[in-house]
Every structure is written in C-alpha cells, then in structure tokens.
N, C-alpha and C positions, 0 to 999 in steps of 0.2 A: 484554531483550525478545526478542532473536533468538539463535539459534545457527547455528552454521553454518546417441558421442551418436547417441541416435537422433533422427529428424526427422519432421515432419509428412509424410504421404504425398502431400498435394496439391502439385502443381508450383508452384514459386515464380516469380513474374514477375521479369524483370530490372528492378531498382529502382535509381533514382539516389539515393545516400545524402544525408542531411543532413550536411554537412561542418561540424564544430565544432572549431575549433583548440583544442589542449590548452594553454590559457593557465593558468599557475599561479594559485592563489587570491590570492596576494599581489599579482598584477598586475591584479586585477580592480578595484581601487580600492574605495571605500566610499561611493559617491555614490548618491543615490536618483534613479530614473529620472524624466524629465520626464513630465508628464501624469498623475501619480498623487497621491492624497491619502492621509492616514493611514487605517489600517484601522479599521473600525467593527464593533461587535458587532451582529449581526442576529438571533441566537438564542442563548439561554443555558440552563443547567440540563440539559445533555446528559450522559448517562452514558457516559463514556469514548469520545468520538467518534473515528473513525479516517478511513477513506477516504470520498470523496464523488464525485459526478458530476453533470453537467448532463443533465437528462432533457428532451430536445427534444419528446417526445410529450406531456409534461404541463406544459411551460414552468416547470420547477421545479428546485431543487437537491435531490438525494437524499443523505442523510447516514447513514452507519452509526454505530450506537452499540454498542460491544463489551459494554456493560453493567457490572455490578458483581459478577458471580459469584453465589455464594450460600453458605449455611452448610453444606450437605451435600446429597448425599454427597460425599466427598473421595477422591482417589486420587493416588498418586505420579506426578508429571510428570517432565519432563526434569530431571536432577540429583536426582531423588527428592524434590523439594520438593512438598509437598501442594498439589493443585489442587482447589478446592471449587466445586461446581456450583450454578447457579441459572438460571432462565428469565428473565433480566433484560436481554437484548439487544433492539435495536429498529432500525427504519429510520424516519428522520424526513424529511419533505418540507417544504422551505421555498419559499414562493411570493414572488418579488420583487414581483409585482403587488400582492398583499394585505399583504405584510410579515408573514405568519403562518407559523409552523412547526407541523406536525401529524404525529404518529406514524401511519404507515400500516401498520406491523407491530410487534407487541410480543410478549413472551414467547419470545424467541429464545434459544438456548443460549449460556451464558457461563460462564467459569471465572475464579477469582481465586487467585493464589498469593502468595508472600511479596514478589514484586517487581512484578507487573503484573496487569492484567485482559486476558484473551484471549478471543476469540470472533469476532463479525462484524467483519471487517477491511476489506472493500472491496465496492463495488457498481458495476454497469454496467447500461446499458439497451441491449437489442437488439431493435429493431422493437417496442417497447412492453413487452417482457418485462423484468422486474427480476431481474438476475442478481447473486448474492452469493457470497462466499467466506468461509469460517470458518477461523481458526487454532485451535491447541490447545496447542502447546508440550508435546507428549507423544507417546506411542506407543499401540499398540492396547490394552494393558493399562490405560492411563490412561482412555481413552474407555469401555472396558468397565466399569471400576470406578465410573464416574460415573452409570451407569444408562441406561435406555432413552431418557430425555429428551435425552441428550447426543449422540444419533445424528448430528445435523447438524454437529457439530464435526469439523474436518479434512476438510470436503467443500465442493464447490460446490453451489449450489442455485438454485431459482427461488422468488421471493416472489410469490404469487398476488395478484390484485386484492383479494381478501378478507383478505390479510395472513397467509396460511398459508405455511409453508416446505415446499418439496418438494425434498429432497436429490437430487443428480444424480451428480456424479463423486466417488468416494471416494478422495481424495488420501492419506489415512492408510493405506488398504489397499495402495496402490501403494508407499508408502514402507516399510511393514512388510515387504513381499515383496521389494523390489528394493534399497532403501537405496543409491542411486547414489553419494552422498557418505558415505564409510565412517566418519566421525567418530562418529556415533551414529544411532539411529533417532529422528527428531524431525520432526513435521509442524507447521508454523506458517505457513500461506500468508498473504500480505499484499496481493497485487494481482491484479486480474482485468481482462481485456479480451476482448470478444466476437470470435469468428472464425466462419466458416461451419461449422456443425455442432456448435458448442460454444464453448469459451473457452480462452484461454491464461492460465496462473496463474503468478505469481511466488511460488515456494515458498521462503520465507526459511529455514525449518528444514532443508530438504534441499539448499539451494544450487542449485536447478535451476528450469527452466521446464517446466511440464507442460501437455499438452493434455487437457482434461476434456470429453468429448463429451456431447452431449444424450442419447445412448443409454447413458450410464454408463461408457463406456470411459475409461481414463486411460493415457497414455503420455508418455514423456519427449521433449521437443523439444531441450533443451540442458542441459548441466551446466556451470555457471560455475566456472572453475578458481580455486583459491586464488591469492593473490599473496604473494610473499616480500618483506618489508620488513626490511632489515638481516638479522638472523639469525632473524626470526620469520615463521612461516607464518600468514597472515591469511585467514580464510574470506571469500568474496565477499558472501554474504547478500543476495540480491536482494529489494528492498523494494517495487518497483512495476514495472508494465509498461504501456506505452501505444503506440498506433499513431502513427507520425510522419507529417508531411505528404508524405513520399515513399512511404508505404505499408509501410515496414519497421517493426519493433517496437523500441522503446527501453526499456532496462531500467536502473533505478537500483540502486545498490549501497549498502548500509548499512555493510558492512565489519567487522561483528563488534564485540565489546567485549573489553577497554576500548577506547574510541574513540581512533583515531589521526588527528590533525588532517591534513586534506588527502589522506587515503588512499582516499576513496570515488571511484568512477568511474561512467561511463555507458557501457553496451554497446548495440550495434546488432545486431539479429538479423533475418536473412532466413531463413525456414524452408528447410532443405536446405543451409544453409551454416554455417560456424563463426562464432559471435558474435565481434565485434570491438569493442575499446574506442574510443570516439569523443570522450570528454571525461574529464579528470582534475582532481584538486586540490580535491575537495569533502570535506565532513566529515559523515558519518552521514546520507546522503540518505534521507529517509523517504517522499518521493513526488515525482513529476515529471509534467509534461504539456507541451503546446505551446499557445501563444496563437493568436489568430485570424490572425496574420501569419506563423505557422510558426516562431516563436522558442521555444526550449526554456526551460521554467520549472523550476527546481530548488528543492525545499524541504528545508532542513536541519532536523533535529529540534532540534539545539542547536549553534550555531556553535563553541562551545568544547568540545563533546563531551557525551554523555549523562551521563558520570560527573562532570561539573563541577557545582557548586552553582548556576551561572548557567544558567537555563533558557531563555535567549533563543535563538530560532531565526532563520532567515533565508530569505527568498524571493529567489532570484537569477534574473535573465533572462540568457540566453546568446545572443548574436547569432551569425550564421553564420560571422563571422570570428573568433569566440572571445571577443570583448569581453564583459565581465560587468558587470552593474549590479545593485546591491542594491535591489530594489523595496520591501521591507518588512523591518523588524527590530523596531522599537518596538511593543510590544503582543503580539508572538509569544512564547508561553510553551509550549515543547514542542509546536509545531504538528504535525499528523499527515497532512493531506491537502490537495490543491489541485485546483481545477477552474475552467474558464473558461466564462462564459456567452456567448451570441452577441453581446451588446453590448460585449464586452470586459471586463466586470467579472470580477474574480478572487475566488473564494470559497476559504476555508481553514478547516479545523477546528483548534481551539486547546485547550490544556490537555488533551492526549490521553493523558497517562500517569498520571492520577489513579487512586486505588485505590477507585473506587466512591463518590466524594465529590460527584457531581452538579455538578461545576464546569465541565464542558466547554462550549465555545462554537463558534458558526459566525460567521466573520468575512467581511467584504467589503472588497475594495480596489477602489474605483471607477475606471473608465476615464474620462478627461476628453477624450480625443481618439481 
C-alpha cells in the first residue's frame, strides 16, 4: 500500500509537548477501556473508505472513498505495476442525527492496481471548506498516462458545495522535481490537516511532510528519516498527521512492508524544529487523532501485520503517562481512519483494503461517559 529539511516560513510558537512515555506494546495489556461498548456499523456499501473527519460546520462525519479504479486507461505505477483509472471516488457525509449517509461528491479520480485501490485518501474541514488529498502510487508518467481526468491524483484540493473538485497543491510535481527521499519517485499522500494558508500533508510515498498552499505552492516541511532495525533499513512511511492539544503536529508511521511488529512510531513536529519521536512500539499505524480529553488514539491497520491473513486491527488509547488501553479490536477488519465527535463518540472506517468490492463500512464506538 505504501512505499517509502526545509521548514514553514511562519514563526513557530513555543509549544509544550504532549509527553507520551514509550511503553512497549507488550506492556500495554489487552484490556478494553471502561465506558465503551462494541463497535456498531452505521453505514455500509462504501467503496474503499479511508480517512474521515468530524465536520463541525455541518454536524456530520465526512468519509473519503478511494473508489474502485476503472478498466482504462492504464499506465505503469510504482514497480511498473499497471494502474487503471476510473472516476469512482467519492466523499460521503454521515449525519448522526438522522442516521443517514449521503454522497456529497462523486466521480472523483481513482486507480486500481494488482494490490490496492488508490485515490482520495483523507479529508479535513477548514472554516467550512472541505479539503482533500489524493494518493497515486506513481510518478508523473503514471498520471500523464491515465489521461486528463486523472489530474487530481497526487494533489490536494477543495471539494465545492456542489461536489466539484478544484485541485490546489501538486504534490506529484514536487516529488518529481525534488525527490527528497531518494529510494524512488513515488507520490502517495495519505493524511491532511489545515494550517493557515493551506494544509500540511503526510506524504507516505515520499516519506515527508509537505506544505501545500492555497495558492498552489508546495514545499517540504520535514523528511522523516529511515530507521535501522537489526541489519535492515526501514522507511518511515508517514500515514497521518493531526494537530495535538498542545498545538504541535503529530505524525503516525506505517513503517513500510513487510510489516515489522512493534516498529511503528509517532513523531511530534513543530515547524522550524527537527521532528522527534514521542511514542514507539506500534504496528502499521494507519491513522491517529486525539480524543476530547487530549489522549492519543492510535489505529493499527492489522495488529499482526498487513501481510498476515488475520485482518484484525486495533484502536489503542495512549494516556499521557504511556499507559495503553485497547478500545476496540473485535469487528475491526483492516480499519483505515479514526475521528472523534464532540460528544466523544469515535468513528472508524473499516474494510478499507478491498479491491473495489463495495464492502467498506463506517463504524461507531459510542462514549458512555
């Protein structure tokens, strides 16, 4: 799914970090947190859902659907595997009040290759604007070979109230020109968070954090270094970025494939400073956020690794002292995104690695206190 410093020019405020002790995964125990019930399915039939967010302007959950690609045109992607294009991506809005899910944007660019569907990967809301980011798993020749309709792939964009996509920051053009991580040229962005003047993006393909401006400019904020495990160099692969309760940005790490149990970390980033690791011992983190009490929520795609036949994922809450509680496991099948509503309910996307089989779900884990 993934492959594999300059800084923002705005001055960074002196921020107090969220301190999270590096407790090994084996020390976290396997208990379910108090005040939680089993996950429930609130929407189904989604086409490869990925990231999601709470939209305070609309009192709803916005869910990305990467789609199911299409039959043609096709072009070689990373590894020269053929990627085939279709306008099958979407954004779905779920209203907790009505219990209904409605697509607010359809016909968005999507590609499918031998291993996965790639396309619309994350969504955020900035003062009512719906911001999105698209992956690709390829290079400029990949997007060019897919035709004019694929222009939004490898870019940030805005989804208008009418459901149209307006591309903004061309992440692929930046990667093609600069390629900060020299393993290969590969754009596959997975996370987005609004900042003044644009957005920060977790670029899983390039192993970096990019600033994509509303004016179309793109520049690098940080390159996440590889880590050495034994005699093996493992790419970081940032999978998500979120703003913490201290105002700093927190970045989750997928750590490449094949999955190495306990190798994934969480980074803390203050623009203008070198990123630092604040938590370790996770496996294939696919998304992260903070709950309404400022506690870190970590979502693992598969607790035994993506290459395991066991598709069970985990949602883990991390206290400030490093104590870890498994909030959900049962019912999580390759989950892909996590978001928290104002009332404390946690929403997750589920069955996110399908190959266009329309099996994706939106789950809710209710707060009872």
